[in-house]
Structures are given as structure tokens and as C-alpha cells.
N, C-alpha and C positions, 0 to 999 in steps of 0.2 A: 515557364513552360506550360503550354496549353494541355488540357486533358486529352489523353490518347484513347481511341476506341480499341476494343478487344479484337474484333474480327478484322483481320488483315490477311493479305496474301503472304506466303513465307518470306518473300524478299522484302515486302514492306515491313513485316514484323521484325526481321533482322535489323533493318535500318533504324526502326524506332527503338528497339532494345539497345542498339549501339548508342543512340543519342541519349537514352535514359541513363545508361551506365556512365557515359561521359559526364552528364549532369550530376549523377550520384557521387562520383569519386573525385570530381574537380575540387581543388582546395578552396576556390573562391565562390562556390555555389552558395546562395543564401539558404537558410534552413527551410523555408517554405518550399522552394523549388526542389531541394533534396528530398523532402518528405513526399512530394507529389511523384517524383521519379521513383522512389522506393515503392510507393503504392502501385504505380503502373507495372514495375518489374514483377511485383508479387502476382498481379493479375495476369500478366502476360505468360508467366511460367506455369500458371495453373490450367491454362486451356488445353484441350485435347490436341490441338494442332501445334503445340509448343515443341514437341520432340524434335522435328527436323530443324526448326530454327535454332534451338539450343545446340544441337549437334553441329550445325554449320558454324556457329560462333566458336565452339570449342576447337574444332578441327582446322580452322583457318589460321595459318601461321601469322598472317599480316595483322590479325586483330590485336588490340591493346591487351596487355597482360591482365589488367583489371577486368576487362570485359570477358576474357576467357575464364578467369577465375570465377566470376559470378555465374557464368553459364554452366560451368562444371558443377558448382555448388547447387545450382538450381536443378540440374539433372539428377544429382545425388538425392536431394530432398524429394523430388518428384518420383524417383524410383522407389524410395522408401514408402511413399504413400500409395502408389498405384502401379500395377504392372504395365510395361510398354506394350503398344499394339503388336500382335504376333508378326506382322509383316516387317516390323522395324527392329525386332529383337536382335537378330544376328548382325544386322547392319550397324546398330548402335555399338555393340561390343567390339565388332571388328574395327570400326573406324576410330573409336576411342583408343584402342590398343595401338593402332597405326599412328595416331597423333602423338603418342608417347615416344615414338621413335624419332620424331623431329626435335628441333631445338625448342624445348618447352621449359619455361622458368620453373625453378624448384617448387615453389608453393603451388603453382598452377598444376604441375605434374602430380603432386600429392592429391589434390582434389580430383583431378581427372582419374587417377588410379582408384580412388574410393568410389567414384561414380561408376566406372567401368565394372568394378567388382560387384557393386550392389545390383547393377542391371543384370549381370551374369547370374547372380544368385537368385534374383527375382524370377528369371527365366527357368533356372534349375529347379525351382520349387515345383514346376510342372513338367520339365524335361531335364532330369538329372545330368544328362550328358553335357549340358551347357557348362558344367564345372570343368570337365576335362578340356573342352574347347578353349575356355578362357585361360586355363592353366597352360595349355600348349602355346597359346599366343604370348603369354607372359614369359615362358621359358625361351621361346624364339627371340623375344625382345631382349632378354638378358644378354644375348650375344651381340646386340647392336647398341644398347643404351643402358645406362645405370638405372633407368626408371622401371626396368623389368622386375627387379627385386621388390620395388615399391608396390607394383601391381600384385605380385605374389603375396606379399604381406597383407595388403588390403583384402585380398580374397579370403585369407584365413581369419583376419580380424572381424570381418563383417558377417561371416557365416552364422555366428550365434544370434545375429539380429534379424534373421529372416522371419517374417511374420506369416506363418502358414500352419495348417492343421498337422496333427501328429502323423497322419497317414502320408503326408508329403515330406515331413521333416526326416522321418526314418530313412527313406531312400536317398535323400540328399546327404545325410551323414554317412551312409554306406559308400556313396560315390566319393565323398571327400576322403574317406579312409583309403579307398582303392587308388585314387589319384595320388595321395600322399606316398603310398608304398611304391606304386609303379612309376611315377614320373618325378615327383618333387624331391623325395629323399635321395634317390640316386644322383639327381642333378646337383643338389645343394652340397652333397658330400664331396663332390669334386671341386667345389668353389671355396674361396676364402672370404672372410668378412661377411658371412651370412648368418651370424648367430641369431639376430633378432628375427629374421624371416623363419629360420629353422625352429626357433622357440614358438613362434605363432602356429606353425603347422604341427609341431609335436604336441602342443597343448590341445589342439582341436582335431587335427587330421588323422591321428592314430591313437587309439586307446592302449596299444601295446607297443609304445614307441621304443623303449629300451630293447625289447625283444626283436623288433623289426630291424633296428640299427645294427644289432649284433649278428643277426642272421643273414643268410644269403643263399641263393640257389646254387651258384657255382663256387662262391667263396665268401667269407665274412666281409661285411661292408668295409671294415677298417683296413682290410688288406689292399683296398684301392686308394687309400688316402696317402697323400704325399707329405702333409704337415701334421706332426703329432699334436701341436697346440690346437689346430682346428678340430682334430678328433677329440681331444680332451674337452674343449668347449662344447662340442656336440653332445658328448656323453653326459656332461654336467646338466645340460638343459633337459635331456631325456630322463635322467635320474630324478631331477627335481620335479619334473612333471608328474611322475608316479603313475599308478594305474596300470592295467593291462595284465597279461598272463605271465606266469612265472617263467624263468629262463630254462631252456632245455640244455642238454649236455653240449650241443654244438655252440650255443650262445655262451655258456660258461667257459668253454675252451677258447672261444674267440676273445673273451674278456681277459682270460688268464694270459693269453699270448700278448695282448695289447698292454697289460700292466707290466709284463716283462720288458716290453719296448720302452715304456715310460722310465724304467730304471736307467736307461742309457742317456737320458736327458741331463744337460748341465746348465741350460739357460735358467736363470733365477725366476724370470717371469713365468716361463712354462712350468717350472717346478711349483710355483705358487698355485697355478691352475690345477696341477696334478694333485696337490695337497687338498684343494677344495673338492676335487673329483672323488677322492677317497671318502670324504665326509658325506658327499651327496649320495654315493653308492651305499654307504652304511645306513643312511636314513631313508633310502628309497622304499616305496611301497609298491608291490608286496615282496620286493626282492631282498630287503635288508636281512631278514632272518635266514633266507635261503643262502645268501652269500656268507653269513656267519657260520653256516653249517658246512658249506661245500667249497668256499673260496677264501681261505685265510690270506691269500695273496693281497687282498684289498688292505687288510690291516698291517701286513708286513711292509707294503709300500708306504702306508701311513707312518709306520715306525721309522722308515728310512727318511721320510720328510721331517719327522720330529728331530732326527739327528743332524739335520742340515744346519750349517752355521747361522743361517738367518732365522731369527725367532719368528719373523712374520710368516714364513713358510711353516714352521713348526706349529704355530698357533692354529693355522688352518687345518692341519692334519689332526690335531688333538680332538677336533669335533667328532672324528670317526670313533674315537674311544669313548667319548661321552655317550654316543648312541649305543655302542656295544655293551655298556654297563646295564642297559635295559633288557638285554638278552640273557635269560637264565644260563648259568654256566653249563648245565646239563645239555642245553640245546646248541652249544657252540662247537665248532671244530676243535679237536684236541690241541691244535697249535695255538689256540686263542685263550689259553688258561694261564696257569702260573708262570710258565717260562716266558711267554710273550710279555706279560706284565712286569716281570722282573727286569727284562731288558728295557721296557718302557720307563720303569722307575729310574734306572741309571741314566737313560737319555734325557728325561725331564730334569733330573738333578744337574746334569752338565749344562743343559740349555739355560737353566736358571742362573748359571754362573758366567758363561762365555758366549760371545757373539762376535763374529768377524765380518758382519755385513756392514760395509761402509755407508750404505744408502739409508740406514735406519737410525733413528734417534735412540741411543742406548737405553736411557731411562724409560722412555715411552714404550719402546718395544718390550722391555723386560716387564713393565707393569701389565701390558696387555697379555703377554705370554703367561704370566703367573695367574692372572685372573681366570684364564681358561683352564690352566693346569690344576688349579686348586680342587675343582670338582673331580677331575680325573684322579688326582692323588688320593682323595678320600675313598673313591671306589677301589683304587688299587690296594689301599690298606686293608679293606674288608676282604679282598681276595688273598692277600699275601700274609697279613698280620705279622707273625714272628719273622718271616723273611724280609718284610718291609723294614722292620726295626733293625734287624741284623745288618742289612745292606747299608742303611743310612748310618748306623753306628760305626761300621767299618770305614765308610766314606768320611765321616766326621773325624775319626781318629787320624786317618792318613792325611787329611787336609790340614789339621792342626799341627801335625808333625812337620808338614811342608812349610807351614807358617814360621815355625821356629828356625827354619833354615833360610828365611828371607823370602818366602813365597808370597803370592797375592792373597788377600783375605776374601776375595769373591767366592772362591770355591767353598771355603768353610761356611760363609754366610749362606750360600745356596743350600748346603746340607742342613743348616739350622732351619731354614725356611721350610724345607720339605718335611722335616720332623714336626715343626710347629703347625703345619697345615692340618695334620691329622691328630692334633693333640687331644681334642675332645674324645675321639674314638679310642685313642691310645689309653687315656686315663680311665675309661670305662673298662679296659682290659687289664689294668695293672694288677688287680687282685686275683683275677681268674686265670691269667696266663703268665706263668712264671718267666717264660722266655722273653715276653714283651717287657716285663718289669726289669729283667736283667739287662736287656739291651738299652732300655731307657737310662738305667743307672750307669752303664758304660759310657753313653753319650754325655751325660752330665759330668761324670768323672773326667772324661777327656777335656771338657770345657774348663772345669775347675783346675785341672793340672796345667793346662795352657795358661790360665790366668796367673799362675805363680811363676811363669817363665819370664825372663827379662824381655823376650820378644813382644809379649803382650803390652807391657808398659811402654815400650818404644812405639809400638803401633798406635796405641791409644793417644799418646802425647803428640804424635805427628798429625793427628786428625784423620787418619785413614781407617781407624778401627771403630768408629762410632756405630756404624750400621751393624757390624759384626757383634759389637758389645750389646746393642739393643736386642739383637736376635738371641744372644746367650742369656740375657735377662728374661726374655719371654720364655725361653726353654726351661729355665730353672723354675719360673712361676708355674708353667704348665705341668711340669712333672714333679712339683713339690711333694705330693704324697709318696713318691717313690724314692725320695732322697735318703731317708733313714739316717744312718751314721754320717752321711755327707752333709747334713743340714748345717753344722757349725762352719764348715768350709764355704758352703753357699752363702751363709750370712756374712762371713768375712769378705767374700768377693763382692756381694751386692752392696755392702756398706762402703767398700772402696769405690765402687762405681758411682754411688750416690754422692760421695764426698767430692770426687773429681769432676763429675758432670754438671754440678750446679752452675747455672749461668753460662753453660757451654753448649749443651745439647738437651733440649727439653724432652725429646722422645726417649733418650737413653735414661734420663732421670726418672721419667714416668714409668718406664718398663721395670727399672730396678726397684722402685718403690712398691709397685704392685706385686712384684715377685717376692720381695722381702715380707710383705704382709701375708702372702700365701704360705711361705716357708714357716714363719712364726706360728701361724694358725695350725698348720699341719704337724709341727714338731715343737710344741710349746715348751716341753721339758728339755729337749736336747739343745735348743738354740742357746740356752744360758751357759753352755760351755764356752761361748764367745761373748761375754757381757760387754767387753770393751768395744767390740765391733758394733753392737747394738747402740751403745752410747754415742759412738762416732756418727752413726747414721742419724740419730736424733739430733745431735749437734749440727750436722750438715744441713738439715732441713729446717731447723728452728728459726733461722734468721731470713734466709733468702730462698727457701724451697718453693717449688711450684705446686700444681694441683696434686701431685703424687705425694706431697709431704704428709697429708692426712693418712695415706695408706701406710706409710712407715710407722707413724705414731699408733695407728690402730693395731697393727701387727704386734708391736712391742707391748702395748697395753693388754691385749688379749692374752699374751703369754705370761704376763706378770703374776698371774695366780699360781704359777708353778715355781716361784722363787720367793725368798724372804722379802718382807716389805722394805728392808733397808737397801737391799740390792736393787729392787725395782725403783725405789725412790731416787737412788743415786743415778740410775740409768735415765730416768725421766726428768731429772733436775734441770738439764739444759733448757727445757721448755719454759719453766718458770723464770730462769735467769734471763732468757731471751726476751720474755715479755717485760721484765723489769727494765732491761736496757732500752727496749722500744718505747715504753711509756715515758721514760726520762727524756729520750731524744725528742719525742713528740711535744712534751711540755716545754722543752728548751728551744725548739725550732723557732726561727725568726722569720725568714722570708716564706712566701707562699709555696714555692716549689718544694722547699725543704719540709714544710708541714704536710704537704700532700704525700710525699714519699714516706714520711715518718708515720702518718696515720695509716697508710696501707700496710706498713710493717706491723703496726699494732694489731690491726685486724687479722693479719696472717698469724701472729703469735697467739691471739685469742682463739682462733679457730683450732690451732693445734692443741692448746690446753683443753678446749672443749672436747675434742676428739679423745684425748687421753682420759679425761674424767668420765666420758661416756662408756668407755670400754674397760676401764681399770677395775680391779677387784676393790671391795669396800675399804680395806685398810689403806691401800695406796690412795684411793680417792679422798679419804679423810685427811691424809697428810698433804695432798695437793690443795685441798680446800683451805687449810690453815695458812699456807703460803700464798694462795691466790687472792684471798679476800682483801688484803691491803692494796694490792695492785688493782683489783676491780673497783675499789673505792676511788682510786686515782682516776680511773676511766670515767667515773660519774662526777668529776669536777672539771671546770673549764681548764683548757680549751677542748679536751676530748669529749666532754658531755654535750657539746654543740653539734657533734657529727652523728647522724642517725645510724650510719653503718657501724661505727665504733660502738655505739651504745647497744645496738642490737646484738653484736658479737659478745659484748661483755655480759648482757643479760642471759644469753644462751649458755655461756660458760658458767655463770653463776648457778643457773638451774641444773646443769649437768653435775656440778661439784657438790651442790647442797641438797638436791631433792631426789636422791636415789636411795633405794632400800629403806623404806619406812622413815621418812624425814619427820622432824618435829614441826609443830605448828609455828614455833618461833622462827625456824629457818624459812618456812614458807612466807611468813608475814614480812620478814626482812626483804625478800625478793619482791613481794607484792607492793610494799611501800615504795621501793625504788621505781618499779615499773609504772605504778599509778601516777607518780610525779611526771614522768615523761608523757603519759597519755593525756593527762590534764593540761599539760603545758603545750604539747606539740601534736597530739593525736597521732603518734607514730605507731605503725602497725607492729613493729618489733616488740613494743611493750605488751601488746595483746598476746603475742606468742609466749612471752614469759608468764603472763597471767594464766594462760591455758595450762602451763606446767603446774602452777599453783593450784588450779582447780583439780587436776589429776591427782596431786599429792594429798589434798585435804578432803576430797569429796566423800571418802569412805570413813572419815573420822568425825565423831560427834563433837569434839572440841574445835573442829575447823569450820563449823557452820557460821559462826559469827564473822569470821574472817571473810568467807565467801560472800556472805550477805553484804558486807561493806564493799567488797570488790565490785559486786554487781551494781550497787547504788552509785558508787563513784564513777564507774565506767559509763553508765547511762546518763548521769547528770552532766558529765563532761561532753559527751557526744551531743546531747541536746543543746548545751550551751554554745558549743562551737559549730553546731549544725554540720557535723562530719559523720554521717552514716557510712559505714564501711562493712563489707562482707565479713571481714575478720572479726569485727566487734559482734555482729549478730551470731556468727559461728561460735564465738566464745559463750554467748548467752544461751544458745541452743545446747552447748555442752553442759552448761550449768543446769539447764532445765532437765536434761537427761540424767545427770549424775547427782545433783543436789537440788531438786525442784523446790524445796521449801525456801531456799534463799531468794526466790523471785516472788514470793507470796506476801511478804511483809517488809516494811509497814504498808498500809493500804495506799498511802499517797504515792509511794514508789511503784507499787503494782499498777496503779492507774496510769501513772506517767509512762511506765513501760509499754502498756497497751497502746496508749495514744501515740507514743513515739514510733512504734512498729507500724501503726496504720499510716502515719504521716510519711513513712519511708517506703511504702509499697511501690511507689512510682519513682524512686530515686533515680536521677538521670545520670548515673555514672556509666562508664563504657561497658556495653554489653548487658547492663542491668544486673550486675552481680550483687550489688547492695540490695536492690529490690528483691531479688530471689532469696537472699539470706533473711531479709526482713519477713518475707512471706513464710519462709520455713519456721522462723521463730514464732510468728503469730499463730501459725497452725499448731505448733507444739503447745503453746499456751492455751489455745482453744481446747485441745484434747485433754489438758490438765483440768479443765473446768468440770469434767465429769467426776473428778476425785477430790478437788480442792475448792473449798467454799470461797476463798478469796478470788480465785480466777473465775468461778461461776458468777460471782457478783460483777466482775469486770466484763465478762461476756455479755451479761444483760445490759450493762451500761454502754458498751462500745460495739456490740454486734452490728447494729444498723450502720454505723460509720465504717466498720470493716468491710461489710458487703458493698456499700456504696463506693468506697475507694478502690476495692479490688475490681469491680465492674467498670469503674471509670478508667482505670489503667488498661484493662483488657480492651475496652472500646476505642481507646486512643492509639496513636502510632507508637506504642512502646515496643521494645525489642521482642521478637518472637520467643527468645529464650526465657522470657518471664512467664509465659503462659502456663507451662506445667506446674510451676511452683504456686502461681496464683490460683490455679484450679484446685490444687491440693489444699491450699489455705481456705478457699471459699467453701469447699466441702467440709473441712474440719469445723468451721464456724457453724454451718447449717446443721451438721450432724450432732454437734454438742448442744445446740440450743433447743428449747421446746419447739415442737412442730409449728405452733401458731406464730411464734416469734420468727422462725426461719422463713415461713411463707410471707410474713409482712416485710421483713428486711429485704428479701430478694425482690418482692413486688415493688417496693418503694424505689429501689435502685434501678430496676428495669423500666419503671414507669417514668423516670426522670428524663424528659426530652433534652435537657442540657448535656446529657452524657452521650447522646447518639445523634447522627445526622440522618439524611434521607435514605441511606443504604438499609436501614432497619426500621421500618415504620412501627408505630405503636402496636398495631394489631399483631405483627409478627413477634414483637417482644412479649406480648401476652402469651403467645404460644410457647415461647422459650421459658417463660416463668412457670407455666403449668407443667411443662416437661421436667424442669429442674426440680420442682417440688415433688413430682412423682418418682424421681430417680435418686433421691437422697439415700435410699437404702441400697442402691446399686452404684457404688463408688466409681468404678471404671467408666460407666456410661455417663454419669454426672460430670466427671472431669472431661470426657470427650466432648460433651455438649458445650461446656464452658469454653474449651479451646475453639470449637467451631463458631461460637458466638463472637469470639475475637476475630476470627477469619472473615466472617460475614461483615462485621463492622468495619473492617479494613479493606473490603473489596477483594478478598482473596478467594472467596467461594460464593456460591449462590445461595439464595434463601431455601432452595430445595433440600439443603443439608439438614434442615430442621425435621423433615419428614421421617428420617431414620429413627428419631428419638420419640416420635409419637406412636410408633408401632411397638407393641409389646414384644420383648425378646422371645425367641423360640425356646 
């Protein structure tokens, strides 16, 4: 296609634009031609004489849809950039609106509407009456075409985009508000399916939208509506838009009358909108507080929606009460205090149990309803307190009585849920509010009494009572401090649940285990009235228990200090018996699957024994240790000794049983010898964990220094031999440096090897640089010891240069950024501990080595860094910040200008 000139007569321009559009949108046009066509169209639409040509293309029905779409888009863009000629303004708007009345394709109509609205608003910036003229054209068009609503919406949407001075925008906004109240709102309120258009005008056309919609000269606007649902949708949009003046008495009365009309609705979809309306009104600004003071009918209607069989409707209405809880009680209408929330509490409890809406998924709807109800229930408890507990206690007792007569468990489970939602708040009131505590005990008593009824056993065995049972366990755990004399009965119930729910329902078993732990911890003396129940619970979890098993063992072990060691030992004996059985089964297992299962059971049994030893009183722990040691020895022999998980569990159990309450060095050495064998053979991290317990046990003992020195030397030698630096190993050595620093000072060969090993590991390439960070931490700790320890002072002089060079090498390279803080700390520790001349030389040699840096940091800039670092040794934070910035500059993360901040003396 040949290049086209800009200056043409209107008819020639239209013809050439038509040809260019055809070339532009034809599917078989080559790219070069399409590009030339686009360039021509851009030039053609920019000319001053383009207005009539574009208008002709848009308003001619015979034109191709693509051509009309492009022309309308061009008109829109042109109107955004420049105002149309005064002589053409009215013609452009009038003809574009008229074109929408013809058969216009949908996408073209949208673009024409936007262009027409933009042209009208451009004109209105100088003559505000143009808004009214365009609005009337659109309203007239609504009677003949569906595109009238599109033009109305475009007018409201484009109004904020008008580019004009403030002295022109203010009259334009005033005219928009006048047109909205006088023309748009009355027309739209008589129509249906206009929510989007109305929303656009409400958010822009009137700042007092809710007030305007509720008011009226002769009668309230809603008295003219024929569809309640349309009215509800309109009010929702107005309330959510917010802003404007407060409602006068006439508006409040109109809203009160309309809410009364809403009560007559039965359609579920309309009721869902009504529920949303109550929440929108409650949250509306500035009307929410005013409605809470003068129009309790909003929340009364919300309560009615909460009571609807559909939880979906109820959940929408609960949002109104979430907002109400932010309004102080003293500022609410008297009808929105205790009585209203007492009714709400009953309604929520029932909705948590029942739903007759066939269109909703029961489980999903219940979950969503409870998620919203939880916050409302907590606020309700703070308002009602004793009444809350009394109401739910009565509901609990009556629902459990109904269960004994063959009723459904859902009602009782709902009451349990409502109690448990506020458990944290209730527990804080148990001591200070006797009525709350009494109601809590009544609820617990009702649960325990039902647990003894045959109906409970039948329900549980049938598989229908697991949710109820889990709720009951949660309740007993939550209110454990209030149990008092009921504790033995609670233990018996929970023990039975644990026994029967193993391998059947993990949630029930977990809830029961955690509850038993709380009951035992809260009533450690009283629970021994039921020792058989405690032993049964221990037996149930000892072989096949889940993650809650440790909770059971912990609770019993904590309570063991209030009973004789013989009774406690007999109660906890199943743990050791189970471990013995599991170890024998693992040793005798033949095939791979059997070994895997057996090894898992051994780990579980070891974890339980570890828990028991950790929380047991000293005498019980000593008896456990005597029985456990032979079994632990079996775990350190093949085949169990080949499994790291088993070994780690055995070492932890050994430490808990032998290294509590002032252990002997012999006991610590026994564990250390076993752990060191695994470290030297396999470099297992679990052995370092055991060695850390040895360090804690012997660090404060003079006779333990030799043992700890041996531990340190063997750990470092094995790590160097296997080349297995790990963060756990360095953390162990840091612990030694803090608790028993002399163990890292001698012999001199070991001390030197330790420094060299730390320096070599500064850049350890493990994931995230954790080993490098730990090595830097240890090296920094050793450097700080150099100010007090001659051995480390000597090693600092021997290794300081290498430490500085390696730290700067790692910082300058592509190492993980997580390493930088630890390396900067380490570098400062070395520089601060060394003589000033040594530090200057070491830093200078490292920074002057071209092999460590590339072109991002020239030698001249490195000299500046060196001078700044030497000057900032006494200012640790700035020294470390400069080191980190050095790493960023070297890796291209910041510019060289960052150095300037450190060359300026701090204020």
C-alpha cells in the first residue's frame, strides 16, 4: 500500500481511512503493509479535520464493524487529548447517541458510548449543561435500545478522567450531582438490571447517595419500586459507597418501613441479598453508628436472617454483628445489648447444628458459617459472660439427654463447639467469676455423665460419635482447671477414648491425648484416684499411638511427683515393655517391609520413653534408666545401629534418662563415647545433639574438662578427615567456647588445626550457607577469646591474615547473602582483637589482591574501602555495614557511591 497524504477532502479521507482499516484488519495482510496502514491511521486521526470523517465512519450503518470500532476508538482518544471544535460539539454528541439507537454490534457500541461520554464531558468542562444534555439523550435511548444504559455508565465512569482545572471541575461535579438526583436516580429506580449503572452513578454522581435514595419530595423513593430485590441491590450499592450526610428522620422512617417489607420475603436469593444489605448498612459510613443508635431494626432483620435454615444466608447476616461489636455498648440502642445477643447466641448454636437448604453442601456451608460465627461468639461472650455459659450449659444438658433417647449428635456437637470457641476467654474468667466456673463444671459434668450412658458407647461404636467425642475431649482439655473433683472421671473418660480411637480416628485420639495432659497437669494429685485409667492410656499409646501419644506420657510423667515411685513406675512400665517388644521385633524382622514397620515402632517407643524421662521426677527417672539401658544398648547394635533415625532417638532417650539433675561424669562419658562413634563413622547430626547434652552436663564441673577436651578434639578431627563441615558441629564448638573455653585451647596442635579448619569452612557451599555462617560465628568467638587466652592470641597472629583473606574472598564472590552478617561480625572480631598494625596489614593485603575482585571494584576504590575499614574498627556497626556494602558492590548490587557514606565522620 502506497504512502497516503494527510491533507484530503472529507470524502477522500473517509475513503482512504476505510481502505487503511481494511488493510489493517485483513487476516492475510503482510506485516509491512499492516504497519504502514497503522501509521497512516494514526496520522489521519490526529489532524484537525479528522472529526467529521471519524463521525461519518462511526454513524454509517453500512460500514464494516472493524472500521466503525477503530473510528469510535480514535474519537475517544482524540477527545481525551483535545477538545472538539465548538461548532461540532453538539453535533458529535447528538449523532453518536443517535447511532447507538441503530443496529450497532456490542463491542462497537461500547466504544461509541465511551467516545460519546468523553466528548460530552470535554464540552461540559466549559459548559456544564452538556452533562444534562448527554444524560437526557441516554435516558431517551434507554427506551429504544439496550445501549442507553451503556452510555449512562460510560458517562459516570469517564467523569473522573476529565483533565481540567479545579475552577472547572467543581461546577462539573455539582452538575453531575444535580443530574444524578434529578434525572438518573428516579429513572434507574424504576428499572431492573441496572445495578452496575446505578453503582457507577452512586459512587460519583452523589456524595449523599443513601440519603438521596431514601428521601423524596412527595414520597420515599422506595415507595415507587415494584421489585424488593431491585431495591435491596440499590441500597447495598448506596451503603457500600458510603460518604454523604447523616440520615434525617424521614429517611430513617423510610428505611424502617422498607426493612419491614423485607421481612415478608420468602425467596432464598432475595433473602441472601437482604442479609448482605444488613451487613452493608451496619458498616456504612457515616450511617452505621447512627443506625446502631436509632434503628435496631437493621440488626433485628439480620437476626431473622441468621435464623434462616440456609447457613449461606445466616453467614451473610453475621457480618452485621461483626461490625456492631466495634460500637461501644453505651452508644447502641437499648435493644442491641444483652437481650439481642442472647437471642443471637441461641440462633448461632442452632445454625451450627441444622440446615435444611438442599442447595448447599452441608460440610462446606457449616465450615463457612462457623468461620464467621467464631468472632461473633467471642464478642457475644464478652457481653453476656455468665449468661453465655448458662445458656450453652443448659443447651448441652438438654441435647445430651436427647441423645440418650436416640436423638442426633449434631445438636450436642454444636453446643460443644460454641463452648469451645470462647474457651480462652472463659478460662481467664474461671477464677474471678464463680458463675462462669459453675456453668463450665455443669457442662463438663453433663458430658462425663453421658459418657457413662450406654447410648454413648453405641454412638461411638457406630462411627457417628467421633466428631462429638472430639469436641468433648477439646472441652475437657479447655476447662481442665475447672474440673476439680471431676478430674478422675475425666481421666477415665479420656483414657477410654484414647484406647478405642487408636488407628480409628486420629483427630479424636489427638484431642483426647492433649486433654489428658492438661487434666494431669492441672490436677496432678487428684488424677491418681484413677491409676488404672492412666496405665490403660499409657498402654494404648505405647505401641501404635500417633503424635498425641507424647502428650499422654508427658501428662502422666508430670503428675508422677505426687505419687509413690512404685505406683508411678507401675503406671509407666508399659512404655519400657513396649520398647522391648519393638526392639525384638526389629531384630527378628526378615523382609524389608517388616523391617521398615518395625523400625518405625522402635522410634515411636523411644520417643515415648524419652518424653517420660524428660518430665518424670528423679526417682522415677532413675528406675527408668536402669530398665532402659540394656534396650538402648540393643539399639546401638546391628541392624538398628545402621538407621540414623533410630540411633538419634536412642541417643536422645539416653540423654534424658542419664543426664538430668547433676549427672556424674561417668554417665556423660558413656553417652559421649557412643555418640562419638557415630560421628566418626557416619558424621550423623543426631550424635552432635547428644554431645551438646554432654557439654551442658559437664561444662560447670572441673572433673569434666578432660572429657570435653577429648570430645572437641575427636569432633574436629573426624570432621576434617571426612570433610564434612556442618552448622551443627560448629554450633557445638561455639557452645564449648562459651561454656568451657579452655577445652579449645590445648594442645596447641589441636588449637591451630581448629583455627585452620574454621578458616577453610568460611565459604562452605552447603544450602543457604548455614555451615559457613556457623564457621564464621566460631571463628569470631575464638578471635574474641584471643584477648584473654594466650593460646588463641598466638593462633590469631598465625592465622589472622588467612582469616581476613578468606572472609573477603567469600564476600567478594557469589556466596549466599545470608553469609554476609556473620562474615562481617567475624572480620570485625579478628581486626579488633589483633594489634592495630596487624589488622591494617591483613585487611590491606586481602583488599589489594586483584585475584579476589573483578572490574566492578577497581584497586583505587578498594584502597578507599581499606582506609575506611581501618578507621571504623572502633565503630563496630559502621564497620560491619561497610563490609556488607563491599560484598554488594563486588556483586553488582549497589554502586560505588555507597563508599562515600563511610568516608564522612558520623554526626
